[in-house]
C-alpha positions as a Markdown table, in Angstrom:
| # | Residue | x | y | z |
|---|---|---|---|---|
| 1 | Met | 6.7 | 29.3 | 2.1 |
| 2 | Arg | 6.1 | 27.1 | 5.1 |
| 3 | Leu | 3.7 | 24.2 | 4.9 |
| 4 | Arg | 2.3 | 22.1 | 7.8 |
| 5 | Phe | 2.9 | 18.4 | 7.7 |
| 6 | Tyr | 2.0 | 15.5 | 9.9 |
| 7 | Thr | 3.4 | 12.0 | 10.2 |
| 8 | Leu | 1.5 | 8.9 | 10.9 |
| 9 | Asp | 2.1 | 5.2 | 11.4 |
| 10 | Val | -0.3 | 3.3 | 9.1 |
| 11 | Phe | -1.8 | -0.2 | 9.3 |
| 12 | Thr | -1.2 | -0.3 | 13.0 |
| 13 | Asp | -3.0 | 0.7 | 16.2 |
| 14 | Arg | 0.1 | 1.5 | 18.2 |
| 15 | Pro | 3.0 | 4.0 | 17.8 |
| 16 | Phe | 6.2 | 2.8 | 16.1 |
| 17 | Gly | 4.5 | 0.0 | 14.2 |
| 18 | Gly | 3.1 | -0.1 | 10.7 |
| 19 | Asn | 4.3 | 2.0 | 7.8 |
| 20 | Pro | 5.4 | 5.6 | 8.5 |
| 21 | Leu | 3.8 | 8.3 | 6.3 |
| 22 | Ala | 4.3 | 12.0 | 5.8 |
| 23 | Val | 1.3 | 14.2 | 4.8 |
| 24 | Val | 1.8 | 17.8 | 3.6 |
| 25 | Leu | -1.3 | 20.0 | 3.7 |
| 26 | Asp | -2.3 | 22.9 | 1.5 |
| 27 | Ala | 0.3 | 21.9 | -1.2 |
| 28 | Asp | -1.4 | 23.5 | -4.2 |
| 29 | Ala | 1.4 | 26.0 | -4.9 |
| 30 | Leu | 4.1 | 23.3 | -5.1 |
| 31 | Ser | 5.4 | 22.0 | -8.4 |
| 32 | Gly | 5.8 | 18.3 | -8.9 |
| 33 | Glu | 9.6 | 18.7 | -8.8 |
| 34 | Arg | 9.4 | 20.4 | -5.4 |
| 35 | Met | 7.1 | 17.7 | -4.1 |
| 36 | Gln | 9.6 | 15.1 | -5.2 |
| 37 | Ser | 12.4 | 16.9 | -3.4 |
| 38 | Ile | 10.4 | 17.1 | -0.2 |
| 39 | Ala | 9.5 | 13.4 | -0.5 |
| 40 | Ala | 13.2 | 12.6 | -0.9 |
| 41 | Glu | 13.9 | 14.8 | 2.2 |
| 42 | Phe | 11.4 | 12.8 | 4.3 |
| 43 | Asn | 12.8 | 9.6 | 2.8 |
| 44 | Leu | 9.8 | 7.6 | 3.9 |
| 45 | Ser | 8.2 | 4.9 | 1.7 |
| 46 | Glu | 5.6 | 7.6 | 0.6 |
| 47 | Thr | 4.8 | 11.2 | 1.2 |
| 48 | Val | 1.4 | 12.6 | 0.3 |
| 49 | Phe | 0.6 | 16.2 | -0.8 |
| 50 | Val | -3.0 | 17.3 | -0.2 |
| 51 | Leu | -4.5 | 19.7 | -2.7 |
| 52 | Lys | -7.9 | 21.2 | -3.4 |
| 53 | Pro | -10.1 | 18.7 | -5.4 |
| 54 | Lys | -10.7 | 19.4 | -9.0 |
| 55 | Asn | -14.4 | 18.3 | -8.5 |
| 56 | Ala | -15.1 | 20.1 | -5.3 |
| 57 | Gly | -18.8 | 19.3 | -5.5 |
| 58 | Ala | -18.3 | 15.6 | -5.0 |
| 59 | Asn | -14.8 | 15.0 | -3.7 |
| 60 | Arg | -13.0 | 16.1 | -0.5 |
| 61 | Ala | -9.3 | 16.4 | -1.6 |
| 62 | Arg | -6.8 | 15.6 | -4.3 |
| 63 | Leu | -3.7 | 13.6 | -3.4 |
| 64 | Arg | -0.4 | 13.4 | -5.1 |
| 65 | Ile | 1.8 | 10.5 | -3.8 |
| 66 | Phe | 5.6 | 10.3 | -4.0 |
| 67 | Thr | 8.1 | 7.7 | -3.0 |
| 68 | Pro | 11.7 | 9.0 | -2.5 |
| 69 | Gln | 12.3 | 8.6 | -6.2 |
| 70 | Ala | 9.0 | 8.6 | -8.1 |
| 71 | Glu | 5.4 | 9.7 | -8.2 |
| 72 | Leu | 2.7 | 7.0 | -7.9 |
| 73 | Pro | -0.8 | 7.0 | -9.5 |
| 74 | Phe | -2.2 | 5.2 | -6.5 |
| 75 | Ala | -1.0 | 3.6 | -3.2 |
| 76 | Gly | -2.7 | 2.0 | -0.2 |
| 77 | His | -1.0 | 3.2 | 2.9 |
| 78 | Pro | -0.9 | 6.9 | 1.8 |
| 79 | Thr | -4.7 | 6.7 | 1.1 |
| 80 | Ile | -5.5 | 5.0 | 4.4 |
| 81 | Gly | -3.3 | 7.3 | 6.4 |
| 82 | Thr | -4.3 | 10.6 | 4.7 |
| 83 | Ser | -8.0 | 9.8 | 5.0 |
| 84 | Tyr | -7.6 | 9.1 | 8.7 |
| 85 | Leu | -5.7 | 12.4 | 9.2 |
| 86 | Leu | -8.3 | 14.4 | 7.3 |
| 87 | Ala | -11.1 | 12.9 | 9.5 |
| 88 | Lys | -9.0 | 13.2 | 12.7 |
| 89 | Leu | -8.3 | 16.9 | 12.2 |
| 90 | Asn | -11.9 | 17.5 | 11.1 |
| 91 | Leu | -10.7 | 18.8 | 7.7 |
| 92 | Val | -13.6 | 17.0 | 6.1 |
| 93 | Ala | -17.2 | 17.1 | 7.3 |
| 94 | Leu | -17.8 | 13.5 | 8.3 |
| 95 | Asn | -19.5 | 11.7 | 11.2 |
| 96 | Ala | -20.5 | 8.2 | 12.1 |
| 97 | Ile | -23.6 | 8.4 | 10.0 |
| 98 | Asp | -22.1 | 10.1 | 6.9 |
| 99 | Ser | -18.6 | 8.5 | 7.0 |
| 100 | Thr | -17.5 | 8.3 | 3.4 |
| 101 | Met | -15.1 | 10.7 | 1.6 |
| 102 | Val | -13.9 | 10.5 | -2.0 |
| 103 | Leu | -10.2 | 11.4 | -2.7 |
| 104 | Glu | -8.9 | 12.2 | -6.1 |
| 105 | Glu | -5.8 | 10.4 | -7.1 |
| 106 | Ala | -4.0 | 10.0 | -10.5 |
| 107 | Ile | -5.7 | 6.6 | -11.0 |
| 108 | Gly | -9.1 | 8.1 | -10.4 |
| 109 | Asp | -11.6 | 8.7 | -7.5 |
| 110 | Val | -11.0 | 6.6 | -4.4 |
| 111 | Pro | -13.9 | 6.2 | -2.0 |
| 112 | Val | -12.8 | 5.8 | 1.7 |
| 113 | Thr | -15.1 | 4.9 | 4.6 |
| 114 | Val | -14.1 | 6.0 | 8.1 |
| 115 | Lys | -15.0 | 3.8 | 11.1 |
| 116 | Tyr | -15.8 | 5.9 | 14.2 |
| 117 | Gly | -15.5 | 5.0 | 17.8 |
| 118 | Ala | -16.1 | 6.8 | 21.1 |
| 119 | Asp | -12.9 | 8.9 | 20.6 |
| 120 | Gly | -13.4 | 9.7 | 17.0 |
| 121 | Pro | -12.0 | 8.0 | 13.9 |
| 122 | Gln | -10.6 | 4.5 | 14.5 |
| 123 | Ser | -9.7 | 3.1 | 11.1 |
| 124 | Thr | -10.3 | 3.7 | 7.4 |
| 125 | Arg | -11.1 | 1.5 | 4.4 |
| 126 | Met | -10.7 | 2.3 | 0.8 |
| 127 | Ser | -12.4 | 0.9 | -2.3 |
| 128 | Val | -10.0 | 0.3 | -5.1 |
| 129 | Pro | -11.0 | 2.2 | -8.3 |
| 130 | Arg | -9.3 | -0.3 | -10.6 |
| 131 | Met | -9.8 | -4.1 | -10.4 |
| 132 | Pro | -6.7 | -6.4 | -10.4 |
| 133 | Glu | -5.1 | -6.9 | -13.8 |
| 134 | Arg | -2.9 | -9.9 | -14.5 |
| 135 | Gly | 0.5 | -9.1 | -16.1 |
| 136 | Pro | 2.7 | -11.0 | -18.6 |
| 137 | Glu | 4.4 | -14.3 | -17.8 |
| 138 | Pro | 7.2 | -13.6 | -15.2 |
| 139 | Pro | 10.8 | -14.8 | -15.3 |
| 140 | Arg | 11.8 | -18.4 | -14.4 |
| 141 | Leu | 11.3 | -19.4 | -10.8 |
| 142 | Ala | 14.9 | -20.6 | -10.4 |
| 143 | Asp | 16.2 | -17.2 | -11.4 |
| 144 | Leu | 13.8 | -15.4 | -9.1 |
| 145 | Ala | 14.8 | -17.7 | -6.2 |
| 146 | Ala | 18.4 | -16.7 | -6.7 |
| 147 | Met | 17.4 | -13.0 | -6.8 |
| 148 | Leu | 15.9 | -13.6 | -3.3 |
| 149 | Ser | 18.9 | -15.5 | -2.0 |
| 150 | Leu | 16.7 | -18.6 | -1.7 |
| 151 | Ala | 16.8 | -22.1 | -3.1 |
| 152 | Glu | 14.2 | -22.9 | -5.8 |
| 153 | Ala | 12.6 | -25.4 | -3.3 |
| 154 | Asp | 11.9 | -22.4 | -0.9 |
| 155 | Leu | 9.4 | -21.0 | -3.5 |
| 156 | Met | 6.0 | -22.5 | -4.2 |
| 157 | Pro | 4.8 | -22.8 | -7.8 |
| 158 | Gly | 2.3 | -20.3 | -9.2 |
| 159 | His | 4.1 | -17.0 | -9.2 |
| 160 | Ala | 2.4 | -14.2 | -11.2 |
| 161 | Ala | 2.1 | -10.5 | -11.5 |
| 162 | Tyr | -1.0 | -8.3 | -10.8 |
| 163 | Ser | -1.7 | -4.6 | -10.7 |
| 164 | Cys | -4.5 | -2.4 | -9.3 |
| 165 | Gly | -2.6 | 0.6 | -10.7 |
| 166 | Val | 0.9 | -0.3 | -9.6 |
| 167 | Pro | 2.2 | -3.7 | -10.7 |
| 168 | Phe | 3.7 | -6.2 | -8.3 |
| 169 | Leu | 5.2 | -9.7 | -8.8 |
| 170 | Phe | 3.7 | -12.2 | -6.3 |
| 171 | Leu | 5.9 | -15.0 | -5.2 |
| 172 | Pro | 4.5 | -17.6 | -2.7 |
| 173 | Val | 7.2 | -18.8 | -0.3 |
| 174 | Arg | 7.1 | -22.2 | 1.5 |
| 175 | Asp | 7.1 | -21.0 | 5.1 |
| 176 | Leu | 8.1 | -18.4 | 7.7 |
| 177 | Ala | 11.7 | -19.7 | 7.9 |
| 178 | Ala | 12.2 | -19.3 | 4.2 |
| 179 | Ile | 10.6 | -15.8 | 4.0 |
| 180 | Ala | 12.9 | -14.7 | 6.9 |
| 181 | Arg | 15.9 | -15.6 | 4.8 |
| 182 | Val | 14.9 | -13.4 | 1.8 |
| 183 | Arg | 17.7 | -11.0 | 0.9 |
| 184 | Leu | 17.0 | -9.2 | -2.4 |
| 185 | Arg | 20.1 | -9.2 | -4.7 |
| 186 | Gly | 20.3 | -5.9 | -6.5 |
| 187 | Asp | 22.4 | -7.2 | -9.3 |
| 188 | Leu | 19.9 | -10.0 | -10.2 |
| 189 | Trp | 16.9 | -7.7 | -9.7 |
| 190 | Glu | 18.5 | -5.3 | -12.2 |
| 191 | Lys | 18.9 | -8.1 | -14.7 |
| 192 | Leu | 15.5 | -9.7 | -14.2 |
| 193 | Leu | 13.0 | -7.0 | -13.2 |
| 194 | Ser | 14.3 | -3.5 | -13.6 |
| 195 | Ala | 12.9 | -3.3 | -17.2 |
| 196 | Trp | 10.0 | -5.7 | -16.7 |
| 197 | Trp | 6.3 | -5.0 | -16.2 |
| 198 | Ala | 6.3 | -5.4 | -12.4 |
| 199 | Lys | 9.4 | -4.1 | -10.8 |
| 200 | Ser | 8.3 | -4.6 | -7.2 |
| 201 | Val | 8.4 | -8.0 | -5.5 |
| 202 | Phe | 5.8 | -9.2 | -2.9 |
| 203 | Val | 6.8 | -12.5 | -1.2 |
| 204 | Phe | 4.2 | -14.2 | 1.0 |
| 205 | Thr | 3.4 | -17.4 | 2.9 |
| 206 | Ser | 0.2 | -18.9 | 4.4 |
| 207 | Glu | 2.2 | -19.6 | 7.6 |
| 208 | Thr | 1.7 | -16.6 | 9.9 |
| 209 | Leu | 2.9 | -15.3 | 13.3 |
| 210 | Ala | -0.5 | -14.1 | 14.5 |
| 211 | Pro | -3.0 | -16.9 | 14.7 |
| 212 | Glu | -5.8 | -14.6 | 13.3 |
| 213 | Ala | -3.7 | -13.7 | 10.2 |
| 214 | Asp | -4.1 | -15.4 | 6.9 |
| 215 | Ile | -0.9 | -14.3 | 5.1 |
| 216 | His | 2.6 | -13.2 | 6.1 |
| 217 | Ala | 4.3 | -10.9 | 3.6 |
| 218 | Arg | 7.3 | -8.9 | 2.7 |
| 219 | Met | 7.7 | -6.3 | -0.2 |
| 220 | Phe | 10.7 | -4.9 | -2.0 |
| 221 | Ala | 10.6 | -2.0 | -4.4 |
| 222 | Pro | 14.1 | -0.9 | -5.5 |
| 223 | Ala | 12.8 | 1.1 | -8.5 |
| 224 | Met | 10.9 | 3.3 | -6.1 |
| 225 | Gly | 13.8 | 3.8 | -3.7 |
| 226 | Ile | 12.2 | 1.4 | -1.2 |
| 227 | Thr | 14.6 | -1.3 | 0.1 |
| 228 | Glu | 11.7 | -3.0 | 2.0 |
| 229 | Asp | 8.3 | -1.7 | 2.8 |
| 230 | Pro | 6.6 | -2.4 | 6.2 |
| 231 | Ala | 3.0 | -2.4 | 4.8 |
| 232 | Thr | 1.9 | -2.1 | 1.1 |
| 233 | Gly | -1.8 | -1.5 | 0.6 |
| 234 | Gly | -1.6 | -1.3 | -3.2 |
| 235 | Ala | 0.1 | -4.7 | -3.3 |
| 236 | Val | -2.4 | -6.2 | -1.0 |
| 237 | Ala | -5.2 | -4.9 | -3.2 |
| 238 | Ala | -3.6 | -6.5 | -6.3 |
| 239 | Leu | -3.1 | -9.7 | -4.2 |
| 240 | Ala | -6.9 | -10.1 | -4.3 |
| 241 | Gly | -6.5 | -10.9 | -8.0 |
| 242 | Tyr | -3.9 | -13.5 | -7.4 |
| 243 | Leu | -5.9 | -15.1 | -4.6 |
| 244 | His | -9.1 | -15.2 | -6.7 |
| 245 | Ala | -7.3 | -16.8 | -9.6 |
| 246 | Leu | -5.9 | -19.4 | -7.2 |
| 247 | Glu | -9.3 | -20.2 | -5.8 |
| 248 | Pro | -12.1 | -18.7 | -8.0 |
| 249 | Arg | -15.2 | -18.3 | -5.8 |
| 250 | Asp | -18.2 | -15.9 | -6.0 |
| 251 | Gly | -19.3 | -14.0 | -2.9 |
| 252 | Ala | -17.5 | -11.9 | -0.3 |
| 253 | Arg | -14.1 | -13.0 | 1.1 |
| 254 | Lys | -11.8 | -11.5 | 3.7 |
| 255 | Trp | -8.1 | -11.9 | 4.5 |
| 256 | Leu | -5.8 | -10.4 | 7.2 |
| 257 | Val | -2.3 | -9.8 | 5.9 |
| 258 | Glu | 0.6 | -9.3 | 8.3 |
| 259 | Gln | 3.7 | -7.5 | 7.0 |
| 260 | Gly | 6.8 | -5.6 | 8.3 |
| 261 | Phe | 7.6 | -8.0 | 11.1 |
| 262 | Glu | 11.1 | -8.6 | 9.8 |
| 263 | Met | 11.7 | -4.9 | 9.9 |
| 264 | Gly | 10.4 | -4.4 | 13.5 |
| 265 | Arg | 7.4 | -2.6 | 12.1 |
| 266 | Pro | 4.5 | -5.0 | 12.5 |
| 267 | Ser | 1.5 | -4.1 | 10.3 |
| 268 | Arg | -2.0 | -5.5 | 9.9 |
| 269 | Ile | -3.8 | -5.0 | 6.5 |
| 270 | Glu | -7.4 | -6.0 | 6.1 |
| 271 | Leu | -8.3 | -7.2 | 2.6 |
| 272 | Glu | -11.8 | -7.8 | 1.2 |
| 273 | Ala | -13.0 | -8.8 | -2.3 |
| 274 | Asp | -16.4 | -9.4 | -3.8 |
| 275 | Ala | -16.7 | -11.6 | -6.8 |
| 276 | Ala | -19.7 | -12.5 | -9.1 |
| 277 | Ala | -19.9 | -14.7 | -12.2 |
| 278 | Gly | -16.2 | -15.6 | -11.7 |
| 279 | Thr | -15.0 | -12.0 | -11.8 |
| 280 | Ile | -13.8 | -9.7 | -9.0 |
| 281 | Lys | -16.3 | -6.8 | -8.8 |
| 282 | Ala | -14.9 | -4.9 | -5.7 |
| 283 | Val | -11.7 | -4.8 | -3.7 |
| 284 | Arg | -11.4 | -3.0 | -0.3 |
| 285 | Val | -8.3 | -2.5 | 1.8 |
| 286 | Gly | -8.3 | -1.0 | 5.3 |
| 287 | Gly | -6.6 | -0.6 | 8.6 |
| 288 | Ser | -5.8 | 1.6 | 11.6 |
| 289 | Ser | -3.5 | 4.6 | 11.8 |
| 290 | Val | -1.7 | 6.5 | 14.6 |
| 291 | Leu | -0.9 | 10.2 | 14.5 |
| 292 | Met | 2.7 | 10.6 | 15.4 |
| 293 | Ser | 4.0 | 14.1 | 14.8 |
| 294 | Glu | 3.4 | 17.5 | 13.3 |
| 295 | Gly | 5.5 | 20.4 | 12.1 |
| 296 | Trp | 6.4 | 22.7 | 9.3 |
| 297 | Cys | 8.5 | 22.1 | 6.1 |
| 298 | Gln | 9.9 | 24.5 | 3.6 |
| 299 | Gly | 7.9 | 24.6 | 0.4 |
| 300 | Gly | 10.1 | 26.9 | -1.5 |
């Protein structure tokens, strides 16, 4: 059985930037074990398998998302990239007037809006189905600094864990110079986080390379088989919870997150959050994608 696949660079408007993604179409006949094997073969941060939706009357497709080592209930760059591909290939009936599709993921239904330009789809923006949830108290800052190969003074106070379906530990770093020195020590990660609520680490600073950006970030996910991720939409969605707790404010807010620069894969992730009565009511994550390649893979 041969299945068509495409690869995209996500959260970028130019080739060879952003986060690479593989998307396998018409994957209904594949078992979860076979999907995991194919994802390991691609060896990208995530591989998406597109299936027929369970609720065909309301939704456009069902997605199963795999890292090289595990299936995820939800992830940002796979949702952004796959929705762009479905619109680009005209596999869903959309246009500039009716530009929203709903994708089924393990976490629930994920609405995605496509922005159109003169040449067709330009970018996509997803609405997160689960609002940020704060996790338990994290390990000591001094221990986490050592895990990152930093001095404790390189980290800012206020580290915390949040999840919009996949948990991340958020660690504010003093500046760009400090974040560039981060080297995750596997032995200390194993000791501190391998059995903890949030196994993935998102380090960030308010000092940025692009003047229009608000946050510069890096993300490490050893438990998923991801040494470092160029762009992490699910983490940025959860970051909205951290930022709101840091500065509670009702209304609509926007941030631009840059990530992947240390890897030579510059990425730009747009984050929006709406809050009312002191609580986040909506989180949206968006960005551009670039179609890079297509081919066939063996499904069985």
